[in-house]
Structure formats: structure tokens, C-alpha cells
N, C-alpha and C positions, 0 to 999 in steps of 0.2 A: 247550097248557100254558103254566100263568102262571108269572110270571117273578116272583111277587110276593116269594116268600124271600130271590132276589139284592135287587133293584132297592128293595123297601119299595112299598106304599100310601099315597097321600095319607089323609090322616083322615077329610074330609068325603066326598067322594065315591069315595073308592078307586080312583082314577088313579093309574098306573103313574108314578112319576115320579123323577129324580135330581137331588141337591139341592147345587151347587156353588159355595155362598158359602161366603167363609171366616169362622167364628166366632172368637167370644172364648176359646172352649174350644181351638181350634187354633193361636192365637197362645199362648195358656199351656201346651201344652204342647209346641209346638215346639223349646224350647232346655230341655225337662226329661230330663237325661240318665240318670235312673232311670224310666224308664216301660218296662211291660212290651212287649216285641217278639212277635209269632207266631212261632212259629217253623214252617216251610211243612214238610210231611211229605210223602212221595218219591210219595203217590199224587196230593195237589194239586199237584205240579210236574208231573206226567205229564197229567191231566188239568182241572186249570185250574180253574174254576167248576163244572165238572159232577161233581167230584168226590165220595165220600159223604162224610159225615160224619154225629158225632153231633149230637144237637137239642140236647145245652146247647153243642156247640161249634158251630155252626151260623155260616158264615158273614156279619158283618153286610152291609149295604147299603153302597153305596161315599155315601150319604147319611147316614149314622151311624143310621138307621131300621130296627127290625126289625118283620117282620109281626107284626099287633096279634094278643091272642090275645083271642078273646073267651070262653074259657072261664074269665078270671080275673073275680073280683068288679068290681063299678061303683066308682070313687074318684073322687071331686070336687075338683077343684082350685079355692081363691079367688082371683077375678080384683079383687078390689076395691073402690074408687069409680072412676066414669068422671068426669074430669078435664071444665074447659069447654073449648071452644076457645082464647079467649084465654090461658089460664094454659098451654097446651099450646105456644100462640106464644110467651108469654114465656122456656117452660121451653127452648125449642129456639134460642132466639136466646141465652142466657146457658151459650155453653160455656166461655169462661173463666172463670166462677166453677163450673165442675163438680168435684167434691167426688169423692173416690176410693168407689168401690162397694166392699163389702166380700163377700166369697166366699161369705158365709152369706145376704144379700140379694137374693143371685140365685131368680129362681124357679127350680125343676125344668126348667119346659118350654121355660127359654132355657141348658137345661145340657145341653152335647152327650153324646149317648149315647155310651158308651162300646165302641169297636171292639176287637174278636179282633184287629187284627192290628199292637197294639202303643199302643193307643190308653187302655189303663188303668192307674189308678193305684192303689198302696198306698193302706191309711188313712192311714200315716203320712207321706203323700207331698202331701194335696189342700191345705195351705196353703203350697205353696212358688210358683205361679204367681201368687197374686191378691196380694194384700197384701203387708206385711210380718211378719215373724214377729216371735214376743215372746222377750227376752233372759231369760228366767225360768231356761229348760234350756238357758243359751250353755253351751258348754264342759262338759256332762255328760258326752260322751265321754271323757272323761279317766280317770273310775274305772274303765272296763273295759280300761284300757290300763295299759302299765308305764312312764307318762310319758317319752315317746320326746321330748315339745314339749320337754318342761326339759332333755333331754340337749340336743337341736338349738340351744336357744339358748345352753347350755353351752360347746357347739363353737365359737358364732359370737362368744365373749370377754362370755356374758352374766353376772356376780356377783351371787346370789343376795342380796336386798337393798338392791340399786341400782337406779339408774333406769337406762332405756333411753337411747339417743341416742349420739354423737360423744364425747359428754364427761361420760355416763351422768349429764345432767340430769334425761332422763325428764318427764314431764307431770302435773301435778297433776289436774287434771278430763279423764276421759275422752273420746273423740273422740264429738263427738254429731254427729249424723245428723238428713238432714233428709229429710221425708217431703216425694216430688213430688206435686203436686197431681191431674195426669189421667195417663192411659199413654201419654204421649206421650214422644218420645224424650229424651235428654238435653239440656237448656237448652230445652225446648222452652217453656217456662212462665217465663224469665228464671233470673237467678243462683242457684245451689242453695249461695250459702256462707252458713255459720253465724256466728252472733255471734262467735262465740271464733275460728273462721277470721280473721274480719277485723280481731280485735286483736291477734291472733301474726303475723300477716303484712299488715300496714297498705300496699296496694300497689293503688293507681289501677286500677281493673278496668276493659278498655277495654270489657271485652265488655257490660258493663251500657250501656254508650253505644249500642253498635250495637244491643243491645235495644230501646232506650228509641226508634232511628229503623225497625227493622226495624217494631215494635206502631204506629208513626207511618202508614208509607207501607202498612202493611196494614189501618189503618184505612180508609185511603180508597177501596178497595172496599167496603167494607159499607156495607149503606146505613145512612141517619142513620133510629134509631129512630121519633125525633119527626117524620120526614118531612118536615122544613123543605128549604131551598136553602143552597148552601154557596155565602158570602158571595165573589166575583169578586175576586182578586189581581190586582193591577198591578204592574208592570215599571218603576222609571225606572230611566234610565242617564245619569248625570253627563255632564259636556263633557270631563272627564277620560277616560273609560271611552270616548268618541266618539273621543279623539284616540292614545289605544290601541291601539285596533280602528283607525284611518286609516292609523298605523305600520306595523302587522302586514300591513294589507294592501299596504301600499305595499311592503315587503320580497316579500310574496307574487306581487307584480305580473308580474316579469319572468317567473319560471316557466309563469305561467299567462295570459301574452299570447295565445300559439298558442293557447290553448283557448279564448281568448273570441270566438274568431272564426269558432269550427265552428257551423256550421246543425244543430239535433237537432229529429228531429219528434216529439212525445209523443202516444201511441196509446193511452194510458192512460186516457183519459178516452172521456164517450157520444161524443164529435166529436175528429178529428184535429186538431192546434192544429201550429204552428212555431215555434223558438225560434231566435233567433241566437246564442245564447252558454249557457253553462251556468248562468252568475247569474240568469238569467230564470227557470228551472226551478225555484231556492228561491223563488223572489216568486210564484209561481203559485197557491199556495194562499191569498195573502195578497189573491188578488181575489176579490169574491163572484160566486156564480155566478146568473145572472139568472134561471136557470129554479124557479120556487116547488118548495118542498119539499111533498110529500105526508105528509099531515095522517094519523097513526095513529089504532089506534083509543083510546089512552090519553095520546096526545099532547094537549098545549094550544097552542091558536094564540098567537103573539107577539106579546105587545104592542105591541112598537115595534122594526122591520126595516127599516132602509136600508141597503140595501149600498151604493147609488151614494156616500152621506156614510160610511161607513167604508173607501170605497177612497177615496175623494179626503182624507179624514182620515190615511189610511195616506198616500198620495202626499206629502202635505205635511210629514209628518213624516220621510221618507224626505230628501227635499229639504233640509231643516234639518239634517240631518245630514252629506249630502255638504257643503252650503255650511260646515259648521264645521269638518268635517277639511280641507276645501278651505283655509280660512283657517289652521288651525294649519300646516299643512304650508308656505303663504306665509308665514307667520310665521318656521319655523323656517330656510328659504332666506332670508330677510331679514337674518336675525340670523348666519347662515353666512356670506353675501355683505359682511356688519359685518367679523366675523373676519377672512376673507381680504382683504379691503381695506384691514385694518390692519398684516395681515404685508407686502402689497406695498408697504404707505405708507414700512416701517420697511426695506425692500430696496433701495427705490429712494433711500431719504436715504443708505444705506452706498454705493450706486454713485455717486450724486451726489459724494458728499464725496470719495472716492477718483478719480472724473473731474478734481475740481476739482485736486484733487494731483497728477494727473496731468499736465493743463495747466499748471500753475506750473511743473514740474517741465521739459516742454518747451519753456515757455519759455524759461528759463535755460540749457536747451542750445543753442537756435535762437540765442540772442544768444553763446554762446561762440564756434560757427558761424563766427557772420556775424563776429565779432570775427577769427578767424583769416583770413576769404576777405580781410576788410580789409587784415591787415598784410603779407599775399600781392601783393597790387599792386604791378605796378615802381615805383612810383612815393611809395613808402611810405619815410616817416621810421624807423621801426623794424618792419624786418623779423622775419619769423618764422623763428626757427631750427627744427631739428629737437631738440636738448634742449629748445625751448619747448613745442611742439608735442606730444612725449612727454608733459611737465607736463601739457598740458589734455586728453589723451587718459586719463593718471590720473585725474585728476579726475573725469572723464565715468564712470569707473569705478567709484569709489570711492563719489561721492555719488547718483550716480545710475544704479546698474548698471543699473535693471530699463528706464529707458531707451535705456540703451547696448548692452545687448543684445535690445531688441526693433528697434532702428533697423538700418536698412541700411548697416553698417559698410564693406562694399565700395568701394560707392558712394563714402564720405564719407573712407575713403582713399584713392579713384582721385583725389579732387578735392584733398585736401588734403596727405596724406604724399608718394603719388609725387613731385611735383614738386622737392620738400626731398630728398627721397631722390637722385635724379638730380641735383644740384646738388653731395651730396653724397661720391657715389663718381665724381665727372668726372674726376679725374686719379688715381686708384688703380690702382697696377699689383701685381697681388696674388703675384707670385713675388719682388717684392721685400720687401714690407711682406705678409704674410700674417696678419696679426693685427688688419688696420686695418677697424674697423666692426664687429666682430664681438660689443662687448657692445652698442651701440647695435640691432644687429639683436636682440641675446637680448632687448634690453627693448622691442622692438616685437612681437616673439615672443608674449611674455605679453599685449599690449595685443589684437592684430589675429587671432590663430590662435580659431579655433571649438573648441572643449574636447568639445561633442558629436559630432565629424566623425574618422574614422580616414582622415585624408587618403593615398593612395598612388598615385593617379595624376590627372593633368591635367585629368582631367574635373571636380574640386573647385574650379577656378580661379573657379569664378564664385559661389560660396559662402564660401570663404575668401579672405579680403581676405591675412592675409599670404604664404600660398601664391603669389597672384597676386604681391602684389609681389617674393617674391625671384625668379621666374619672368621677370616682365618687365621687371625693373631690375636685378636683381645676375645672372642668369645670363648676358646678353651678354655682360658683363663676363669670364666665366670661357669662355665660349666662345673670346671673342678670342686668350688668352692661350694657350686650350690648341693653336689652329691654329698657334700661333707657338713651341709648345715642342718640344725635342728630348728623345725616351725615355731616352735614356743619360743626361741629366743631371734624373735622376728625384729628388734631394735636395729641391729647391724645391718642387716640384709635390706630394709626399708630406708635406710639412711643412704645405703650405697647407691642403690637402683633410682633415688630421688637424686641423688648428685649427678649421676650418667644420664636422667631421664631428656637434656638437652640437646646431648651429644652424638648419643646412641641414633642411628636410623630407628624408623617407627617399626619396620617389621620384623627388624631383631631386637627391639623390646617388649614387642609381641612374641615373639616367638619365646622370650625368656619366660615372661609371664605365664603365657599359657601350655610350654611342656616342661619346663623347669619346678616353677614354684604352684601351680594350681595344682599339679599331682602329690606336693610333699604336703600341701594342704589338706587335702580329701583325704590323705592316709592317714593325718592324723587326725581328724575328724572322726574318722571311723573309730579309734579306739581313743576315742573320748567318752569320759564317763562322769556325768555330772555328778552323781552321788561320790564317789572317791576321790577323786580331782580336786588337788586343795586351789590349782590354779585356775580364774574362771576362764573361759573360753573366747570371751572377746576381749581379753588383753591380749592376744595374738591371733585374732582374725579383725577385729576392726582395724589396726594399723595398716591393712594392705587396702582400705575402701580407697582412699585417693588414690591409689595405683588400679588399681583391679576394678571396682567398681562392678559393671552388671556382671562383670565373671564369676563373682563370688555368688551369686543366684542359685547353683546347684548346693550350695552347701548348706543352703538354709532351709531346706526341707530335711533332712537331718537333724538339723542341732532341734529344730521344733518337734522333730518328732522323742528324740531322745529326752528333753527337756520334759514335754508330755510324761513320758514313764515315769521319769522320777517326780511328776506331781502326783502321784497316782495317790501315794500316800501323803502326803503333806497337809497340815494344819494352817487355818491362818494364822495362830498362833506362832508361829514359825515366819521371821520375819526374811529370812536370807533368803526365802525366791523371791521375794520383790527385791533384793540386790541383785540378784542374778539375771532376772528378766527385763529391769528399768534399761539397761543397756541399747537393747534390741527394739525397743519400740520405734523410734526412728530407722533402725535398719531396716526392719519387715517393713512388706507394702501395709500401708491400713486396712485392707481387706483381710489378707493373712493375720495381722496380730488382733484383729477384735475377732475373726474368728477360731484364733488361740485361747484369747481370753473367755471366750463364750462357753467355749469347751473344757477347760482346764481349772479356772480361776471361779467364773462368776457361781457354779452349782455350790463350789466348798463354800463362800459367802453365804450363799442363801441357807446351807446349813448351819454355819454361825449364826446368821439372824433366825434362825427357828429354836436356837437353843438360849436368846438372850430371853430373859426373864423382865419385866418390866413392875417394878418394885415401887410406887412415889414414896415410900416410908424408909426405904433400904436398897438403892439400886446401884448393881454393879453396872460398871459401861466397859469389860475389858472387851468384850465381843464386839459391841459396838465400836469402839473405838479399832480393834483389829480391820473390820468391815471398812469404817473411811478412809481409813490409809490407804485403800487402795484408790482412789478415787480417781486420782491421775492416770493411772494405769490403764483402769475400764474405762468406757466412754460412759456419758452423762444418761443416755438411753436406759444403757445395761444398768447401771448403779439405781437409777430412779424405779424400774423394773423390780430391784430385790425389795426396796422401802416398801411398795406397794404391795407387794407379795406378804412379805415376811414381816413389816415391822410396823405399819400403820394400823391393819387391822386388830392385832393387839393392843398398840399407844389406845387408839379409839376407844377399844372395847374399856381399858382400866380406865379412862377420863369420864367414863358413861357410869359405870359402878360406883368412881368414885365420887360425882355429881349427887346418886340418889341417896348418900349416907350422910345427908346434912354438913357438907364439908367446909372445912376454909376457903371461900373463896380467893384471899390474897394467897395462900401457898399456892392454889391450883393454877392462878395466874403469874407466882414465879415459876413453878413446874412446866407450866405449855413455855413460857419465854425461855425457859434452860434449856430445854429439848430443842427448838427452832434454833438457839445460839449454836447448837452442835452441829447444825449445818450449814454450808459454804453458800455466799452470794449466788455462783453459777447453778447450784442444786435448786435453791431457794426460787429463781426466776424460773423453772421449771414449770409448766402449765399443773401438770400434774401432782406438785409439792405444793403449791398455792391453793387448790384444790380443796387438798388434805387438812390443812391449817385453817382452810377458810369454815369448811366443816366442825372441825374442835372449835374454833367459834358461836359458829352457829349452834352448836350443843349447848355450850356455854350459856348464850342468849336464851334459848328456850329454858334453860334450868330456872336462871335467876327471873323471866317473866312469869314461873307458874307460883300462887298465893302460897305455898309450903316455903318454899327459897326466900321469896320476898320478903316475908315475915318474919323468918329465922334468923335472919343477920340483914340490919339496915344497911344500906347502902352499898352493896354488892351487887345491886341491878347497875347502878351510877357507873360501878368501876371495872363492872365487864362491858358498859357501852362504851366505855372510854377506852379501853383495849381495843375493843375490834375499831373506833373508828383509828385509832391511833396505827393500827395492823392495815388499816386500809390505805391510811394515808400513805405510811411505807411504799408500799407494794404501788403505789400512783406515782410517786415520787419517782421510784426506781426505774418504773416503766418510761417516766418522761425523760428520764436521763441517759438510760438506751435509747431513747429513739432521737435524743438529743447530740451522741455519741455516732450514731448511723448518720443521722444527716449531715453530720461535720466530716464525715469520713467518706459522703457520698460528694459532699462538696469540694472535699481536695480531690477525689477522683476525677469531679467531673474538672477542676484547674488542671490536672495532669494533663487528662485526655485532649482538651483544648488546646491547652500549651502543645502537646503533640501532633493535633489535630487526628486524632485513631476515632473515628464516631464507634459507640458501642450499640449492638443489638442487645436482643434479650437473653440471647445465650452468651454472651459476654456478662453479663449483669449475674447470671446464676450460679456462672464458674467463680466471678469476686465473691459472691456469698459464700459458696463453697470455700474459698481459701479463706475467709475470715473466718468460718465454723471450723475449718480443720476438718469438711468434708470431702471424700473423695468424690470427683464427677469426672469421670469419662466414659466415652462412646464404650457401645456394646459391638464388637467385630462382627459384622456381617448378620446383626439383627436388626429388621424392620419392621415399622407397623403400618399400612396403606401409605407405604413410600417413605416414611417419616424414621430418621435416626432414632434408635432406642439407646439413651443413657441410664448409667448407674449412680443416682444420686444418695451415697451413704450405701442404705441396704434396699431402698428403692428405685424401681425401674419406670423411667420415666421415657415423654418425648413431649415435644418444644412444635406446635401449631399455632401458627399467626398469633405469636405473641403470649398464649397460652397454655400452662403446664399440665399436661396429662400425666395421671399416675394411676399405675396398675392395681384394681381390685381387684374381688375375691373374680365377677361372672364380666366385668366391664372395664373400660378407661375412664375415672373419675376425673374433670379440670379441678384444679385446686391452686390457691395462691400460695404466693413464694414462702411468706414466713409459715405458712403450715404445713409447707413440704421441709422447711428448715428444722420445724419442731417434732415431724415424725421420721426426718433421718437421725435427729439423734437420740 
């Protein structure tokens, strides 16, 4: 079965063939949106090429050809005149001058045949893909519509009768169209701008320059139509270019130094070659090959070929370039060296002038020192004094400060000042004339002391002249006088150290107090007996408090022990104990003082109150006065405890027995007010004391409320009620006054805190209250409860959590108020 009806046959020999080349017709119809497309039937979709179809719908072959119809009449096509070979060659080479070919001029045999699969055109579409359509019928479609274009323009702001554009300027001439020469793409034949666009938009077109360069490069690949040889082009390098190349290669030499030592094996040629750097590979093509080039069929023999000479010339050129580059580098190096040396000369000149000035100053300093040494000789007529030497050192410090600071002042002071200082303090007695030499030593301190050092130990003696002077010259006199000093005569020694405290270095003063004074005091305290010594111990210990402060703490414990032993047989009627103990109240810590009083004084006072007999008719007040005199010495809480335990039970018992025997209520009222006047306001303000006196008033009110008492003495009930009302009102007024004072104090502290911008928290408030009531408030070191720091508030242990104070009870921690805490601490 022949497949000619599917694939077609060749016109000459009838051989069936398939044509796959892309013709002009394919290009024209590729982008035609209106070409007819063959709709595939169901039978075609099922059987493909073997589907049956009508003769007029016969499927064309893939080559665009049908089977030849031999029944049609013979038609002849004119082929024109054949051109000569030269004309055909000239036509082929003139591609740049090709003119556009109209669709009507294309012979029918070159026009692709219509395909049933969508390649047919309607008659009205034949001129679409070829050239350009004429503008004669442009806009004729508007006649068959209802003016939709006009409406669209009006919607976009167009006003009839005015021009287009942003400012309605419009254009006078219509937009010109420029016909492209050939069938290439846009820009393939150069710039397509028209004269009108160049006039309206005079912008430099860089595309034209790029097009010229492109055409210039393109022409290099084309053969010269004249067949002539191109002229050789020579490249020239100037000296400046070689210098620039040398500088760039010098910058790149550092990172490429390692690569220059690499061994490279080149196997790209006919033979294997070995290079010892990558730079040799770049020059390998410059060396001509020794092997003769084979002559081709059309090649011509070279008339002048000397590869050895060319190689030598290239080698000379390279050597010359390297010499030029090396010369430029050497010149630049020499110039840099000249600039560097000029700077060095300038610096050396400055150094030389500075050294000359330093030499001159040092020579003057040396002359002054030699003059001092000459005047210190034993047989000198004008011996050097300490004041004159101080003036010389002041001159050195003022005029030659640098040389003075750089010199070894220690050796200079040892050689000159120390002998004069020994002579100055030769006959000095510190206890008789304690201010002798303070002014001159203060002057030498400013001259010799090294400000750069904070000297607090003997290790600085080698670097500080003044400290060495005080240690070696002044300190021996102090040791001698302290060895002969009696601690009980402390006035002269305290005055002496007070006058020298601002002059003597700190570490020397500490050495005097720790190593000389404190051992003497400790030895004297051990030998002191409070029962036999007539001189109170505080008279020769307390004057040392401003100087020694915490250094005296080890002496307080033996002093308290001796005082406690002396108080074992003491009776409160002896007032000398109070005179001995009163100066130590502010010296001992509050805790130790309170413990001492509770252990040695309070039991004696309790025994004294037990011996007190309360008799309203004949009262002896001596024992009561002995106890009340210690009110300022013992704490209020201890005194209140004594009264609650040893006084008020007997006092209330006497009151009850008196009221049960038909008393005179006026006498009872006077007796009540008399005992109440014996106590101070501070004691009366205590809640326990208030409760006791209120209890006495209640007893009196109950007594007058009974029938017996009320009828036996008329008016007694009113008098007792008036007394009760008066006493309660006084208590209320006293409490109101206390609250007012506390409010004023808080307001003043608030103003001060606001002025100082210091916010107060709850801990600060407790601290302030403790200071007001003279209560010790301090943290317990190393003790915590649930991560909270423990504090001692008087004798109570507390901790603070979220603004609440917790007090340690018997089994647990109990929250309490601040006022209750203060009352418990007192």
C-alpha cells in the first residue's frame, strides 16, 4: 500500500519524502492569531492517520504537499532568466542592502501550501504577515460600531476638540512609522528612530554607538571582497604604562609568591613540557615553534619567517621592560628614603635640643648639690642650715621639676638632709614641747614625699625619702620617750600625738599606737584594781578614744570583769558605783552594757525594792530613791520589770487593805498622786506602768461604788470619778502629744528625704525608729530564716518579709506591728 496520500511524493522521481525545513510561510503564520484551525473529529481522534475522510477534506502531508492530480490540465510557470555566476555571488554578499520583498512578488512555488490542520488564511488576512498594511482603511471598523472608542477616551478625561496628553498639548504631526529593511528582529538593522522623534526627544542615543561597535566587530569575521590583506596593527607601550604595570605586579607579588614556586607540567602540546612557575605558561606562546608548519593546498609560503630572531627580539623587549620597571621601583625607593631621612633628621634635631637643655639643667642641679656638700663640711665658714636646705630643695622642685622627679631623691636626702635633721632634733623632748619641728617637717613632707605611692608599710622606705626620714630620724626619739612614759599620765602623750597626726605617715602612726602605746595601756589595765585605786580608770583610758577608737576593744572585757568582781559586795546605797560606771555607758556597745547591768546591777536593785516597806502613815523613801537613781543607767524595760515584780504587788496590796478599813478618800487620792509623781514621764508612758495605775483607779472606783463606802463618806464617789477622769485625760493628752511629735519628726524626715532624693523602705523606717528610741538594730551575721536575713532589735530577733516584721516566739515566728516591736524591745 502506498503512503503517498499521507506523505506526498517528490515531483521528479516520485520518491516519497518528508520535508522538515521551516519556510517563510511557517514564520508568517506562526504569530497569526486568526488562522483557521482544523477541528479534529471523533473518528480522527480514534484512528489517527488511518481515519476515513472525504476527498476535499483529505489530510495534507507533513511536508505541506498533496498527491499530484494527474487529471488536471498542464500549467506552465515562468522561471525567468538565469543570471551569471558573478551576479549571483554579488547578490549573496549584499545581505546588508537587501530590500523587503512584497508578498505579491513571491513565486507560487515558494509559497507554502495550505494545511487542513490550521494553516489556511482567509482572503482578507493575506497581507497580515508579509509587509505593512496600507493606512487607507485605518479606522474603518468604527463605521460598524456604536462609538465605543470615543466613549473610552471620554472616560479617561478626553475633551472633544482638545489635544491628548497630560497638559492637553497634543501633537501637530502624526507619529511617523519607519519601515525596517529586512526581516530581522528589532534593532537588527540599526536605530529605527525617525526624524520627528529625534527632534522631539534630542537624547544622546548610546545604542547607535553600540551598533557601530557591533558592526565593526562583525566586519572582522567577513572576508574582504577585494581579497586584500589586512594591515598589521602594532601596539605601543609608554614608560608610564610600564611603571603602572610594575606597581600593580608589585602589589600582587605578595599573595602570588607561593604560586611562583609551583612546578607545572604542560601536556597540551605534542610534547610534554615542564615549567617552574605559572608565569612561564603565559609566555609559552610567545616562543615560536621550531617545527615547520605544513603547507596546505591553498596556503602560500611565507616570504620572511625567522622565528629565532622574533624570539630574541621579544626577549630583548621583555628585558628592557623589566629594567624600566626595576629602575622605577628603585627611584621610588630612593624618594621614600629621602622623605624618611628628612623626618628622622627633624626628630633627631628635636631630641638633640631637648638633650642639650636637659644637660644644661642637670649641670645646674649638680652645681647646687655640690655647693650643699661643700657647706656641710666640718670646717666650713658658712654651714648649711635646715631652712636653707629646704629653700634649695624648693628651688630644685620649682625650676628643675623634671630633673628633680627623675633623680634619686632618697640618696640625695640621705646625704644632705638626714645629718641636718639629726642635728635639729638632738635635744628634743616630745612630752615637754610636743609641737617642736612640726612646721619644718610638714615642709619637708611636701618636698620629699612621693605622691605616686600610697605608703602604708615599711616596704616603701626604699622608694620614699620622707618616710625613710621619719622612720630613721624621728621615730627613735618617740621610742625613747614612750619607754619612759607612765600610762596614767596620758595628757602629754595624747597632746603630742594629736599635734603630729597630720604630719606623720599613716603607717608610722599605726605602728606607734599598736606597738608602743597599746601594750603599755594593756599592762596598766591588768594591774588596775577598782577597789584600791583612787584614780578612776576612765580618766586615763578615755582620752585615747579619738586616736585609737576600736583598738581599745580588747581592753573593755578585762575592765568589765574587774568591775563585776568589785560589785559583788556592793549595795545600792553606795553611789560611787554609779560614778565609776556612768562614763562607760557610751563606750561599751549597747548589748554588752545591757548585759553587764542586768547581771551586776539589776539583781541588787531588786533586793533593795524587796526590802522597801510601804506604809502610808510613815513612809521611808531611801530604798526607792536608790533604785530610781539608776533610771538613766539601766534600760526602761529593766526598770519596769523591777517595779512590776518587786514594787507594785506590795503597793496594790496596801491600797486594798487601806480601802477596806473605812479610809479617808482624800488622803488616798493624795497618796496615789504622790507615788505617781515619783516616776518620770518615760516610765509612766510604758504600757505596763499605765496598767498598774489604772488598776489602782479601778480598785478605788469599786470601793466607792459599794454601799458601805458610799454612805460613810459623802462625795467620795464623785471625787474618785473625777480623779479617774482626770488621769485618763492626762494619759490621752500625753499619747496625743507623742503621736504629734512622731508625726512632726516623720514629716521632717520626709522633707529631708525628698530634698536628698533618697527613698526610704521598711528597713530604713525600722532603722530610724531604732535610732530614735536608742535601740540597737543590726543584722545577725551568717543567720537566715527561709532565705531572709535575721536582725537583732534590742534583745529581740526579727526578720522582714514584704513589709511585715516577724518576731521569734516560743515555737514559731509571729507578725507584729512596729510600735509593739519597740515596746517589746524596751
